[in-house]
DOROGU-368087 format. One line per 10 residues: number of its first residue (from 1); their letters; for each residue x, y negated, z of N, C-alpha, C. Coordinates in Angstrom, 1 decimal. Layout:
// residues N
NUM> a> X/Y/Z/X/Y/Z/X/Y/Z | ...
// end
This chain:
// residues 53
1> xxxxxxxxxx> -23.7/18.7/-28.5/-23.8/18.9/-29.9/-24.6/17.8/-30.4 | -24.3/17.4/-31.7/-25.1/16.3/-32.3/-25.5/16.7/-33.7 | -26.6/16.1/-34.2/-27.1/16.3/-35.5/-27.5/15.0/-36.1 | -27.5/14.8/-37.4/-27.9/13.6/-38.1/-28.7/13.9/-39.3 | -29.7/13.0/-39.6/-30.5/13.3/-40.8/-30.2/12.3/-41.8 | -30.8/12.4/-43.0/-30.5/11.6/-44.2/-30.9/10.1/-44.0 | -31.8/9.8/-43.0/-32.2/8.5/-42.7/-31.4/7.8/-41.7 | -30.4/8.5/-41.1/-29.5/7.9/-40.2/-29.9/8.1/-38.7 | -30.9/8.9/-38.5/-31.2/9.3/-37.1/-30.3/10.3/-36.6 | -29.8/10.1/-35.4/-28.8/11.0/-34.7/-29.5/11.7/-33.5
11> xxxxxxxxxx> -29.4/13.0/-33.4/-30.0/13.7/-32.3/-28.8/14.3/-31.5 | -28.9/14.1/-30.2/-27.9/14.6/-29.3/-28.5/15.4/-28.2 | -28.0/16.6/-28.0/-28.4/17.5/-26.8/-27.6/17.1/-25.6 | -28.3/16.8/-24.5/-27.6/16.5/-23.3/-28.4/16.9/-22.1 | -27.8/16.8/-20.9/-28.4/17.1/-19.6/-28.4/15.9/-18.7 | -29.6/15.5/-18.3/-29.7/14.4/-17.3/-30.4/14.9/-16.1 | -29.8/14.8/-15.0/-30.4/15.2/-13.7/-30.9/16.7/-13.7 | -30.0/17.5/-14.3/-30.3/19.0/-14.4/-31.4/19.4/-15.3 | -31.8/18.4/-16.2/-32.9/18.7/-17.2/-32.3/18.5/-18.6 | -32.5/19.5/-19.5/-32.0/19.3/-20.9/-32.9/18.3/-21.6
21> xxxxxxxxxx> -32.3/17.4/-22.4/-33.0/16.4/-23.2/-32.4/16.4/-24.6 | -33.2/16.0/-25.6/-32.8/15.7/-26.9/-33.0/14.2/-27.1 | -31.8/13.5/-27.3/-31.9/12.0/-27.4/-31.7/11.6/-28.8 | -32.6/10.8/-29.3/-32.6/10.3/-30.7/-32.2/8.8/-30.7 | -31.3/8.5/-31.6/-30.9/7.1/-31.8/-30.7/6.8/-33.2 | -30.7/5.6/-33.6/-30.4/5.1/-34.9/-29.5/4.0/-34.8 | -28.3/4.1/-35.3/-27.3/3.1/-35.1/-26.9/3.0/-33.6 | -27.0/1.8/-33.0/-26.7/1.7/-31.6/-28.0/1.7/-30.7 | -29.2/1.8/-31.4/-30.4/1.8/-30.6/-30.9/3.2/-30.3 | -31.3/3.4/-29.0/-31.9/4.6/-28.6/-33.4/4.5/-29.0
31> xxxxxxxxxx> -33.9/5.6/-29.6/-35.2/5.6/-30.2/-36.2/6.4/-29.2 | -35.7/7.5/-28.8/-36.6/8.4/-28.0/-35.8/9.5/-27.3 | -36.5/10.1/-26.3/-36.0/11.2/-25.6/-37.1/12.3/-25.7 | -36.7/13.5/-26.0/-37.6/14.6/-26.1/-37.2/15.8/-25.2 | -38.2/16.5/-24.7/-37.8/17.6/-23.8/-37.7/18.9/-24.5 | -38.2/19.0/-25.7/-38.0/20.3/-26.5/-38.0/20.0/-28.0 | -37.6/21.1/-28.7/-37.5/21.0/-30.2/-38.9/20.8/-30.8 | -39.9/21.5/-30.3/-41.3/21.3/-30.8/-41.7/19.9/-30.8 | -41.5/19.2/-29.7/-41.9/17.8/-29.6/-41.1/16.9/-30.6 | -39.8/17.2/-30.7/-38.9/16.5/-31.6/-39.4/16.7/-33.1
41> xxxxxxxxxx> -39.8/17.9/-33.4/-40.2/18.2/-34.8/-41.4/17.5/-35.3 | -42.2/16.9/-34.3/-43.3/16.1/-34.7/-42.9/14.8/-35.2 | -41.7/14.4/-35.0/-41.2/13.0/-35.4/-40.1/13.0/-36.4 | -39.3/14.1/-36.4/-38.2/14.3/-37.4/-38.3/15.6/-38.1 | -37.9/15.6/-39.4/-37.8/16.8/-40.2/-36.6/17.6/-39.8 | -36.8/18.7/-39.1/-35.6/19.5/-38.6/-34.8/20.0/-39.7 | -35.4/20.3/-40.8/-34.7/20.9/-42.0/-33.7/19.8/-42.6 | -33.9/18.6/-42.2/-33.0/17.5/-42.8/-31.8/17.3/-41.9 | -31.8/17.9/-40.7/-30.7/17.7/-39.7/-29.5/18.5/-40.1 | -28.3/17.9/-40.0/-27.0/18.6/-40.2/-26.1/18.3/-39.0
51> xxx> -25.3/19.2/-38.7/-24.4/19.1/-37.5/-23.3/18.0/-37.9 | -23.0/17.2/-36.9/-22.0/16.2/-37.0/-21.1/16.3/-35.8 | -19.9/15.7/-35.9/-19.0/15.7/-34.8/-19.1/14.6/-33.9
// end
């Protein structure tokens, strides 16, 4: 599943090595990987995220 915010940051939920991650990118650049939503919320406004395909 993917989400995008109004500034163009895209968040993708994925599993790497049997561990869930939230990957953030902007355009073609990977910005960060987070292990949980609480950590992600310190850097992005979760209320600004909308589901994208």
